[in-house]
N, C-alpha and C positions, 0 to 999 in steps of 0.2 A: 738473277735467284731463278726467273723462268727456263733462262736456257738449261741451268741445272737440273728444272724439274723434269724437265722436257729431254732431257739425255735420262735421267732415271725413268720413265715410264717407258722409254724408246726400253729400255736395256731389260726391263721388269715384263716388258709384252713380248721382248726373242727372246728370255729367258723359257717363258709359260707358253708360246707358239709351237715352239723346237723342241723343248726337253718334257716343261708338267704333261700336257696334253698327254702325253704316249701313257701317260700312267693314270690319268684321273681327268675324268669331263670336266670342261669348263664353263663355268659362269657365263651367259652372252654379255661380252663387250657392248655387240654393234647388236643395237634394234631397228626392224622399221615397223612402224603402225600403218597400214592402210585403213583409214578411220573410214573410208565409202568409199564402192567402188560406183555408182553415181557421177556420170562424166558431164560438163556441157563439150565438151569435145568430141568432135565422129573422124576421130584420125585412120588414115587409109591403112597403118601400119598396127593398126592396134582396136579387137575388139571386145575391149572392157564397156563399153558401149551398147553392148546388145547383149548383155546379162541380164537375164529374167529378175524381174526386182524379188530380192530376197529380204527378211525381216534382218538387218541391220544390231549388232551390239551397242546400248545402252549405254549413255553415263555408269549407269548404275556398276553394270557389266566389266566395263575398264575399272573399277572402281574396287571390284574382288581381282581383278587380271595382277593390276599395280599392285596388290599392296604382296604381291607371292615373292617373297624370300630370292626369289631365281632372278630377280632385277635389282639386288644389295650394289650389283659389281658393274651394273649397266652406266656405262661413259656416253653413247652417242646414239640420238633418237632420231627416227628419219619420218618423216611424215608424211604419207603420199595415199593416195589413191588408186583409180578413177582422178576427182579433184576433191581435193581434203574440207576445201573451205564451203564443199555442197554439206558437210556433216553438221548436225543442227547444233550439235554441242560442242564442233571446234576448238573455241577457246576455255572451255571448262576441264575439257578436257589434256586440254595443253598444261593448261595450269597445274593440274592435278600430274602430270606428267612430271615434268617439272617438283612439284614439294615430295612427290613420292618417291623418289630415286635418289638415293641420300649420291653415288656418286657423278652424277650425270653435269655433264662438262659443255655439252653441243649437245642445240637442236638445229635438224635442218630440215626445211620448209621443198618440197616441189610441187607447182605451180602450170599449170598453163595460162595462167593471167588473165584469162577472157572476163572475168566478173567484174563488176563495175565497181567490186568495193574491197577485192582485191589486198591494191594497194595497201588500205585501210586498216585491214584485219592481217597483216602483216604485221603494222608498224603496233600494233597490238599486242602481237606477242613478243614484241622487240623489247616492249615495256617489261616486260610480265620477264622474261631472262636478264632483264638489268640488276631489276632487282635481287635477283640470286647471283647475277655474278653469270649467267649461263651464254656461252658463245651462240649466236646466232648465225644458221649460213640460210642464202635462202637463193632454191635454183627454176628460172625461169626456162620453159619448153618452147625454142621458138626454131623450124626448121630451117625455112627460107625467108627471106626478104620482102615484103609488097604482099599481093595475089600468091603469088606462087606458095609460101606457106600457108594461106585460106585453104588453098585447093589440098595442101596435104591434112590441113587438118579440120577441112569440110566445113568453115564456119566462116561466115561472110563478116567482111571488116575484122580478120581476127587476128593478124597485124597491128592494123593500130589501135585495138582495142589494148592487149597485151603490152606494145609502146606505153601507150600513156602508163600502164599501170607500172616501167621499168621508168619511166621518167621520172612518176611520181618518188619513189624509192630511190633514183637517186637526189631527188631533190632532197630528201629526209637525211640520207647516207651524207652529202656537204654541207648539213646542218651538224651534221655533228654524231647525229644515231649510228648506234651501231650493227651494220650488218652486212654478214656476207656475202656481197650481191655477183650471180653469177649466167649464164645462159650456156644453153644444154641444148645442141643439135644432135637430134637423129640422121646418122648418114647413111645413105639410099640412095639405090639408081635412079633418082628422079633430082635427086641434089648435091650428086657425087661431082658433077660437072664445074661446080658453082662451089665448089670449101672456099677455096679463098677469097671469096667474097663475101660470104657467109662470115669469116671470122675477121674478116678487117672491117667489116661494117659495124663490129657491135666493139673489137679493140680500137676503131674510132672515137667511139663514145665512152670508151674509158672505164667498159665492162668485162670483167672476164670471162672465156668465152671455149667451153670444150665441146669435140663432140663422143658420140656413144653409135659405135655401131650397130646397125640393125640386128638383130636377133629373131631368130623364130621357134615358137617355145609351143605345144598341147599345152602347160598352163598356162596360167597368168591372163600375159595378152591373149593367147590364144587364137593365132595367127598363122598356122604351119600351112595355112589353103594358100597366102600371099606370097611365097619362099618366090618363086618364079616368077610376079609382078616386079617385086622388089627388091629382092636380090642382085647380087651381083655376079652377073654370065656373060658368055661369047665377050666381046669391048669393054663391058663393064666390069668385070673383072683385073682386064689392063688396068683400069682409072682406078680401081682401089687400093689396087699393086703399084704404085705408082704413089695415092697417098698416105699409104703406109710406110713404104720406103721412109719417105718425108720424114714422117712424125718419127720411126724407132733411132732417128741420127740424131734427136735432140738428147738434152741428157736431162737428171734426175729419176728416180723409180717410175715413170712411167713409160721412158724408152723400153726398157724391159719389158712389157707389158703388149709395145705397137710391135717390137722385134719377133713376139712371139705371135703375136697378130698377122703379122707377112706369111711367117713361113706357115702358120695354118693357113691360109688363101692362098698361097703359094704349091704350097707340097703337100699339103691338107696332111701336115705335123699334128699330136694334140699338143692342146693345153702344156703349156709348163709353171706359166704364170699362178703364185698359191692365191685362196681366197680366203677371207675372215669366216666366210659362212660356212667353210668348214672345221672349224673351230671351236669360235666361239661368235656368233652369230644368230639372231633368229626371227623371224617373219611372224608376228599376230594380225590377218584379216578382219574384216569389218563383219563377217559372221563368220568368227572365229575359229577358225582355221587357224594352225597352225606345221610352219615350214621350219626347216631348216635353211633354205633358199625359195625363193619363188618360181625356179625353171626344175624344180622336182615335186612329188609331189605332194598332198598335205600330210603329216607325222599324225596329228589328232585332232580333234575340234572343242575346243572349250566349251561350246553348251550342249552337242550332244552325247557329249564322252560321262560329264556332271566327273573330269576331272583336271586336279589344276594345273595352273602351265609348266611347272617343277613335272610334277607327274608325267606328263608327256613329253620334255622335255631329255629328263633321267631316263626311261622309259629303256631299259637296254634292247630291244628288238629295235628302235629307235635308230639307238649310238652306232648298232651294228647297219642299221641302212645307212646312217651318214658315212661313216666308214668306208662305205662304197660308191659314195656317190662322186669320189676322186675317178676312180674305175669308169664309172657308166658314166653318168650323169654331166659330170666336165668335161669329159675329153675333149669336147668342139663348144665346149661356152663359150660365145666371144666376148663378154659381159664386163663390165672397168670402175664395179661399183666398186670404191672403197680398198684399188688397190694399189695405191700407196701407201697403205696402211699393208697391206699383209704382204706386199714387196719389201719392205722395212722389216717388218718381224720374219719371214723367211730368206733373211741377208745373206746367207749363203750362197744360193740359188744366183741372187745379183751380183755377188761379188763376184762368182765365176764368170756372169755376163759379163761383165766392164772389163775384166781380166782377157778374157775373149774379144772384145770388141780393141782393146789399147793393140795387144800383138797385132792384130787384124790391122790395124792404122797405122803401126808401126814398119809391118811387113809392105803393105802399097807405097811407101814413102821410100 
């Protein structure tokens, strides 16, 4: 029965993504909420922690936002930051999300794992999700092993603190608590030489592990000035191409993305991998800014404009702006967020890619 439902959801997604969206703006299925920009990390690749303190949305503000009918079809909510657990009303807000969104199927929590009570807080969220049969995925950010991680995050004993969080979560999962736990590493020139060791370390602990290529933006992480310090230039470019060549030869939907990145980094080809945020994704941050994508400018502000989220989302000028994102902002975007969903929906591109790969493999033989 579960397989039938998944097949139906997949078919429904393909239809809406490829056909329905051409005639009508889709309601957001994917929502990212940045609960706070406060952060207890000092990452070399991110300047969020340097942001001047601003008045954050209150719990009452989130109640107003989440009662908007715009979210009546939202299925996946990602909670991020900053460090989301530094938001005072994080648990109340997550409960609000769970009970306000009628189609919600999954919550994703992102954390650096540094805080003393991160594991305990995650388990409280897991209990809330269990009561409503909501899936919970937790991604802990770890970019290196030992002191190397501490140097990237610039937090003393940061690796040990995060591993304590991971160990507690693994014990909880082994006891029967349902959490889809994984570790994500930002890949940059500081750790490209050791990607195998990093991956093997977590796989050895039976923890799912994935990489995200470092991105440089003038929005959100605001780190454009670090491109020469952390990017893949000269010999480092050869190293990232070697990594990408290995990743693109793996199976599954992600191979399309990695092949795309290989061509982008090697030949400066534009991105072909589709993205859910071009069709049915939305971001709301802690100061009320609303985005179609965090790599682009905000399309409005819930607080300053005194407009509902629906009014901002469906604004004709904003929709025109989103329709032009693929031409302007997405051209050299290397983000892999929700890429498996997007590739699955834009199935034609994936089939063409697979047929080409099959032909190339047969020809090589």
